[in-house]
VOGU-3710 file (C-alpha; in Angstrom, 3 decimals, decimal comma):
1> mpetptprhs> -0,532/-0,132/-0,033  1,046/3,158/-0,500  2,974/5,964/1,935  -0,227/8,342/2,926  0,020/11,621/2,454  -0,078/14,350/5,846  -3,889/15,149/5,902  -4,456/19,021/4,583  -7,366/18,995/7,681  -5,186/21,794/9,933
11> sidseqssps> -8,148/22,919/11,661  -9,197/19,624/12,543  -5,778/18,348/13,809  -5,047/21,653/15,044  -8,021/21,498/17,736  -7,217/17,280/18,385  -3,654/18,337/19,500  -4,739/21,016/21,957  -4,438/19,875/25,734  -7,020/18,236/27,380
21> adpalagpst> -7,961/18,715/31,184  -8,427/15,085/31,329  -6,625/12,941/28,899  -7,934/10,220/29,908  -11,396/10,813/28,657  -10,672/13,405/25,823  -10,211/12,737/22,379  -7,363/10,686/21,043  -4,924/13,507/20,034  -5,546/15,426/22,802
31> svsaprtarp> -3,066/12,543/24,769  -0,240/14,400/25,069  1,422/10,892/25,837  -0,057/9,203/22,343  1,982/8,104/19,821  2,730/10,241/16,504  1,474/7,574/13,689  1,936/8,099/9,897  -1,794/7,859/9,439  -4,601/9,349/11,720
41> ederlplprs> -7,241/6,390/11,473  -3,358/4,203/12,615  -3,462/5,420/16,151  -4,237/3,212/18,817  -5,397/4,167/22,165  -6,046/2,435/25,556  -8,618/-0,498/25,849  -11,142/0,729/28,205  -11,310/4,336/25,699  -11,418/2,166/22,896
51> lvygaqhvls> -14,210/0,165/23,939  -16,233/3,409/25,034  -15,566/4,938/21,628  -16,834/1,049/19,793  -20,088/1,200/22,289  -20,768/4,578/20,758  -20,408/3,149/17,629  -22,717/0,129/18,070  -25,373/2,475/19,307  -25,911/4,564/16,324
61> myggvvavpl> -26,159/1,892/14,246  -27,917/-0,409/16,521  -31,127/0,140/14,986  -30,142/0,317/11,381  -29,013/-3,105/11,985  -32,088/-5,008/13,957  -34,149/-2,989/11,515  -34,059/-5,548/8,575  -34,149/-8,760/9,751  -37,044/-7,974/11,787
71> ivggaaglpg> -38,835/-6,207/8,948  -37,927/-9,455/6,521  -38,768/-12,072/9,374  -42,097/-10,355/9,969  -42,811/-10,660/6,270  -41,653/-14,234/5,941  -44,508/-15,083/8,901  -41,730/-16,094/11,258  -42,451/-16,227/15,325  -40,292/-14,275/17,751
81> dqigvlvasa> -37,818/-17,096/18,665  -36,903/-17,336/14,765  -36,946/-13,715/14,102  -34,827/-13,360/17,222  -32,313/-15,631/15,577  -32,309/-13,811/12,463  -31,347/-10,505/14,388  -28,706/-12,043/16,091  -27,505/-13,347/13,557  -27,126/-9,735/12,038
91> lfvsgvttll> -25,240/-8,060/14,781  -22,341/-11,394/14,823  -22,131/-10,655/10,804  -22,071/-7,182/11,067  -19,663/-7,505/14,111  -17,469/-9,992/11,851  -17,446/-7,872/8,685  -16,734/-4,911/10,309  -13,480/-6,034/11,861  -12,495/-7,302/8,792
101> qslgipffga> -12,923/-4,128/7,442  -11,166/-1,844/10,151  -8,172/-4,052/10,710  -7,895/-5,999/6,879  -6,037/-9,139/6,175  -4,336/-9,068/2,751  -6,595/-8,051/-0,388  -10,106/-8,075/2,046  -10,821/-4,762/4,107  -9,759/-0,949/3,693
111> klplvqgttf> -8,267/-0,779/7,393  -10,784/2,492/7,745  -12,650/2,969/10,591  -15,861/2,372/8,609  -18,746/0,051/10,373  -20,685/-2,580/8,425  -24,409/-3,432/8,572  -27,201/-4,938/7,304  -28,469/-2,480/3,808  -31,832/-1,490/4,224
121> gavstmlvii> -31,477/-0,808/0,059  -32,137/-5,086/-0,357  -35,253/-4,954/1,981  -38,051/-4,227/-0,786  -36,470/-6,893/-3,308  -36,392/-9,812/-0,160  -39,960/-8,680/0,811  -40,933/-9,542/-3,590  -38,799/-12,550/-3,664  -40,939/-13,847/0,321
131> agdgglpsvf> -44,398/-12,946/-1,315  -43,550/-14,785/-4,716  -43,333/-17,859/-2,584  -39,800/-18,000/-2,613  -39,276/-17,993/0,978  -36,382/-17,468/2,972  -34,143/-20,107/1,294  -34,909/-18,337/-1,965  -33,833/-14,516/-0,742  -30,615/-16,688/0,553
141> gsvivagvvg> -29,815/-18,035/-2,306  -29,734/-14,924/-4,121  -27,969/-12,784/-1,701  -25,258/-15,203/-2,223  -24,724/-15,404/-6,059  -25,373/-11,528/-6,403  -22,201/-11,323/-3,331  -20,315/-13,391/-5,670  -20,844/-10,573/-8,972  -20,430/-7,840/-6,780
151> fllapvvsrl> -17,150/-9,202/-5,077  -15,609/-9,497/-9,097  -16,664/-6,349/-10,475  -15,393/-4,318/-7,132  -11,531/-3,873/-8,733  -14,102/-2,495/-11,871  -15,336/-0,111/-9,969  -12,470/0,820/-7,474  -10,622/2,408/-11,280  -13,377/4,435/-11,423
161> qplfppvvtg> -12,006/6,481/-9,123  -11,301/9,547/-11,428  -14,938/10,187/-11,720  -14,975/11,352/-8,201  -13,650/14,614/-7,911  -14,367/16,933/-4,318  -17,605/18,016/-6,096  -18,785/14,758/-6,595  -18,029/12,995/-3,464  -18,932/16,078/-1,908
171> tiiaamgisl> -22,752/16,304/-2,578  -22,993/12,136/-2,489  -22,165/12,790/1,144  -23,970/15,188/1,671  -26,879/13,041/-0,133  -26,268/10,084/2,064  -26,665/12,632/5,724  -29,893/14,287/3,841  -30,884/10,450/3,069  -30,516/9,800/6,419
181> lpvaagwimg> -32,398/11,972/8,583  -36,012/10,392/8,151  -34,440/7,430/9,740  -33,750/9,651/12,908  -37,206/11,421/11,983  -38,875/7,566/12,182  -36,758/6,780/15,848  -38,401/10,195/17,258  -41,703/9,419/16,478  -41,083/5,729/17,816
191> tegapgygga> -43,039/2,313/17,395  -46,176/2,911/15,009  -48,878/1,634/16,828  -46,958/1,679/20,775  -48,349/3,852/23,155  -47,432/7,497/22,500  -45,858/7,297/18,763  -45,203/10,861/17,693  -46,225/12,603/20,968  -44,586/15,020/22,941
201> lhlglaaltl> -43,365/13,200/24,799  -41,383/11,603/22,672  -40,524/14,943/20,855  -39,330/15,892/24,175  -36,830/13,213/24,970  -35,522/13,471/21,679  -34,712/17,018/22,571  -33,287/16,843/25,822  -31,138/14,003/24,494  -30,415/16,754/21,770
211> vavllfsrir> -29,223/19,370/24,323  -27,294/16,503/26,093  -25,425/15,765/23,847  -24,215/19,990/22,323  -23,432/20,499/25,817  -20,851/17,259/26,166  -19,514/18,492/23,152  -18,552/21,826/24,803  -16,634/19,943/27,741  -13,590/19,398/26,152
221> alsgvaillg> -12,267/16,497/28,604  -16,077/14,627/27,238  -16,324/15,878/23,594  -15,122/12,450/22,503  -17,787/10,919/24,185  -21,046/13,165/24,064  -23,062/10,892/21,792  -22,460/8,394/24,112  -22,998/10,403/26,990  -26,179/11,935/26,017
231> iavgtviaai> -27,549/8,756/24,513  -27,055/7,242/29,003  -29,124/10,949/30,042  -31,492/10,344/27,420  -32,044/7,108/28,488  -32,029/7,582/32,381  -34,880/10,531/31,756  -37,115/8,487/29,629  -36,595/5,654/32,557  -37,943/8,263/35,343
241> vgaadfsnvl> -40,826/9,366/33,476  -41,921/5,229/32,555  -40,855/5,878/28,463  -37,981/2,957/29,116  -38,764/-0,258/29,940  -36,204/-2,855/30,905  -38,206/-5,829/31,371  -37,316/-8,253/28,774  -33,735/-7,826/29,450  -33,991/-10,745/31,684
251> tgsvvalprp> -35,828/-12,963/29,373  -34,861/-15,812/27,226  -31,165/-17,364/26,327  -28,138/-15,797/27,671  -25,762/-17,234/25,003  -27,013/-18,368/21,649  -23,864/-19,920/18,756  -25,114/-18,868/15,175  -26,461/-21,791/13,481  -25,624/-22,822/9,565
261> fafgvptfhl> -28,602/-22,812/7,498  -31,115/-22,434/10,557  -33,708/-21,630/7,753  -33,010/-24,291/5,226  -30,488/-24,633/2,503  -29,882/-21,840/0,197  -32,535/-22,552/-3,608  -31,180/-20,597/-6,526  -34,380/-19,035/-9,237  -33,363/-16,913/-11,697
271> aaivpmvvvi> -36,138/-14,273/-10,928  -34,737/-13,832/-7,646  -31,143/-13,483/-8,482  -31,113/-10,704/-11,363  -32,863/-7,826/-9,146  -30,414/-9,103/-6,157  -27,609/-8,383/-8,861  -29,379/-4,768/-9,400  -29,556/-4,216/-5,286  -25,447/-5,314/-5,034
281> ivtlmettan> -24,101/-2,929/-7,881  -25,890/0,071/-6,266  -24,420/-1,257/-2,735  -21,118/-1,111/-4,448  -22,170/2,647/-5,412  -22,704/3,281/-1,681  -20,310/1,604/-0,190  -17,867/3,303/-2,883  -19,022/7,263/-1,380  -18,776/5,781/2,029
291> lfavtkvvgt> -15,404/5,101/1,918  -14,553/8,475/-0,087  -16,760/9,977/2,935  -14,452/8,137/6,109  -11,198/9,198/4,367  -12,679/12,693/3,974  -13,856/12,841/7,310  -10,710/11,040/8,889  -7,633/12,909/6,172  -6,770/9,941/4,739
301> dlpprrladg> -5,652/8,781/1,388  -7,869/6,314/-0,945  -5,969/4,732/-3,899  -7,830/2,430/-5,817  -5,968/-0,835/-4,236  -7,727/0,224/-0,552  -10,571/0,819/-2,159  -10,869/-2,603/-4,091  -9,596/-4,278/-0,503  -12,730/-2,122/1,075
311> lradmaasal> -15,597/-3,479/-2,138  -14,024/-7,019/-1,747  -14,540/-7,039/1,988  -17,832/-5,638/1,689  -19,169/-8,267/-0,760  -16,928/-11,270/0,445  -19,444/-10,734/4,063  -22,491/-10,175/1,376  -21,969/-13,736/-0,210  -20,793/-15,303/3,093
321> aplvnsfpat> -24,123/-13,680/5,429  -26,642/-16,513/4,696  -24,541/-18,891/5,424  -25,060/-18,336/9,204  -28,858/-17,083/8,339  -28,272/-12,837/7,426  -28,706/-10,831/4,276  -25,914/-8,880/2,785  -23,453/-5,766/3,991  -22,850/-2,223/3,779
331> afaqniglis> -20,970/0,280/5,244  -23,306/2,641/8,045  -22,981/5,923/6,831  -24,003/7,108/10,329  -20,665/6,094/11,706  -19,242/8,390/9,593  -21,112/11,335/11,452  -20,236/10,338/14,579  -15,931/10,158/13,668  -16,596/13,679/12,308
341> vtrvrsrftv> -18,778/14,875/15,928  -16,103/12,908/18,083  -13,227/13,634/16,119  -12,215/9,882/17,637  -10,329/8,798/13,505  -8,978/5,029/14,858  -9,684/2,489/12,791  -8,954/0,440/16,555  -11,669/2,116/17,768  -14,473/0,509/15,023
351> aaggvilvll> -12,436/-2,864/15,673  -13,925/-2,531/19,312  -17,171/-1,714/18,338  -16,863/-4,901/15,740  -16,257/-7,252/18,364  -19,566/-5,420/20,881  -21,489/-6,691/17,884  -19,844/-10,354/18,363  -20,746/-10,194/21,724  -24,728/-9,164/21,010
361> glvpllgrvv> -24,831/-11,826/18,288  -23,606/-14,387/20,889  -24,479/-13,561/23,970  -28,548/-11,861/23,075  -28,793/-10,616/26,650  -26,889/-7,867/25,185  -28,399/-6,823/22,880  -31,587/-6,812/24,774  -29,753/-4,300/27,059  -28,909/-2,001/23,929
371> aavpqpvlgg> -32,412/-2,524/22,131  -34,128/-1,206/25,943  -32,468/2,362/24,657  -35,919/4,297/23,510  -35,920/4,902/20,039  -36,485/8,679/20,625  -33,631/9,260/22,060  -31,298/7,343/19,386  -33,348/10,042/17,475  -31,994/12,894/18,931
381> aglvlfgsva> -28,649/11,754/18,885  -29,501/10,801/15,251  -29,867/14,310/14,738  -26,466/15,377/15,365  -24,917/12,274/13,866  -26,689/12,555/10,735  -26,033/15,927/10,477  -22,602/15,575/10,400  -22,628/13,469/7,672  -24,407/16,337/5,121
391> aagirtigea> -22,228/19,146/6,861  -19,184/16,618/6,059  -20,737/16,666/2,424  -20,767/20,645/2,399  -17,489/20,876/3,312  -15,548/18,732/0,863  -17,665/20,821/-2,182  -16,873/24,015/-0,474  -13,160/22,782/-0,641  -13,501/21,677/-4,307
401> prrddrdagh> -10,986/23,325/-6,903  -12,680/26,257/-9,453  -10,588/27,754/-12,154  -12,805/30,534/-12,700  -16,870/31,195/-12,339  -17,638/29,239/-15,044  -16,640/26,193/-12,956  -18,043/27,325/-10,015  -21,174/28,019/-12,307  -21,124/24,262/-13,222
411> dtlivavsls> -20,679/22,831/-9,806  -23,915/24,918/-8,654  -25,417/22,932/-11,302  -24,145/19,496/-10,292  -25,013/20,130/-6,399  -28,414/21,461/-7,153  -29,714/18,686/-9,435  -27,936/15,777/-7,623  -29,005/16,960/-4,165  -32,348/17,956/-5,197
421> lavlpvavpa> -33,004/13,950/-6,983  -31,484/13,092/-3,418  -34,468/14,515/-2,012  -37,092/13,344/-3,683  -37,646/10,007/-2,848  -36,982/10,945/0,600  -40,320/13,046/0,552  -42,143/11,686/-1,631  -41,276/7,752/-1,349  -43,637/6,309/-4,117
431> lydalpslaa> -42,884/8,891/-6,978  -40,610/6,323/-9,051  -43,272/3,296/-8,408  -44,438/3,974/-12,290  -41,124/3,133/-13,881  -39,703/-0,174/-14,395  -37,959/-1,946/-11,541  -34,441/-1,146/-12,298  -35,317/2,714/-12,890  -37,504/3,130/-9,547
441> mvlgsgvsaa> -34,618/1,074/-7,564  -31,862/3,581/-8,518  -33,886/6,410/-8,088  -35,914/5,535/-5,354  -32,620/5,249/-2,968  -31,599/8,909/-2,614  -27,916/8,091/-2,022  -27,648/5,975/-5,702  -29,713/8,620/-7,239  -27,570/11,744/-6,411
451> afsavllnll> -24,136/9,634/-7,097  -25,384/8,821/-10,519  -26,705/12,289/-11,000  -23,190/14,460/-9,770  -20,881/11,631/-12,061  -22,874/12,022/-15,143  -23,283/15,981/-14,974  -19,760/16,741/-14,081  -18,852/14,472/-17,383  -21,830/16,356/-19,286
461> lkgrggirph> -20,541/20,152/-17,833  -16,979/19,872/-17,756  -15,933/16,865/-20,441  -12,581/15,876/-19,996  -11,922/18,959/-17,429  -14,413/16,928/-14,980  -11,944/13,975/-14,573  -9,186/14,306/-11,679  -7,378/12,487/-9,244  -9,601/12,529/-6,302
471> dhl> -6,439/14,440/-4,422  -7,951/16,365/-1,855  -8,967/13,644/0,644
//
């Protein structure tokens, strides 16, 4: 792997190099004894701090991981205990894939602080397969084949890096943040049909959590764990007012090992495989955008080899996940927002989060504790996390080099059209239902729509002048 250039984000680095009132709790670069490393993501922190920061990553993405198996298991008509198997499997696979992505082995893993989870983009396709009498075995078979196809395409996609100059990557990153905001809104509303859904109490809990996060962010010694502390404060307040339920924590098994093919041997049907391959191609685009985003926030490089290693890890995990009853993997953008907020850039903290995810998958007791955190509390923290992703994209757009006013005008059009396309399916989810399934799938994902739009408009408006190495990472 080539040597990494010195990051250019001097303002961020200077913030992290300032002394802290409590080095044991402050961000990694504030410790006067922290070793100097060639790349910011390679910094090693003391184990207790790594575990704390890793727990923050888990809390910020837990809801996204368990949502997919809950939806798919419900659509398949599974009883509660079997849905629990899907949830535990998703957590286990997410943890293993996060370890692979953050620590890396030869040819697999970008060695970046990137958390992996189950992709929500495959849900609609999996529901169609289930409705067509294919059942979970057909879903798992289509994911295996599509994962293999994505794995073979990874080196090709990694060579498209010159098509992603800063104005394109910034637009995609901003679209990622905007597309995640409805998730935070859904958390604030709560579970539909449950008591208090969308009520003032939920809004109040979210607001108090948000305020707590902002207050902790103002305290230098605690800013690195502001999200975790804010969620803790929100949960305590929710428990006091009777909006948190921990009664189910001690029910059920304590330890559960993954059982291969718990729902039967995968079956392979062309009608299920073809749309799943389309999903995987879209997932490749989104993972590419996430890799660009995390390198931008961290302040490191992303040469084609590193990008290919990251994509291979993602696709290998997707192909192997069905063996232990899980679904396609993808990088989670909300954790990039967490890095931007806390400025904790070490990939080893994310690896600690991967270990926690594995334990959550193997020890359902721990998973029930995390699941007891009220959704409105997560929604309040999510406003900071997801908004930070959008802010990172806006910052990248602002830093894009421009030759003259005409070039700046082209950038404005690229950003305006692409972000509009990203917002449309968020505002009106049924907008593209009348289109063919492939077009509806691409345009219906705000991130993929923005990505395709930004790349094509950049080429159309700038020609060869829009193709340049992404040298501003």
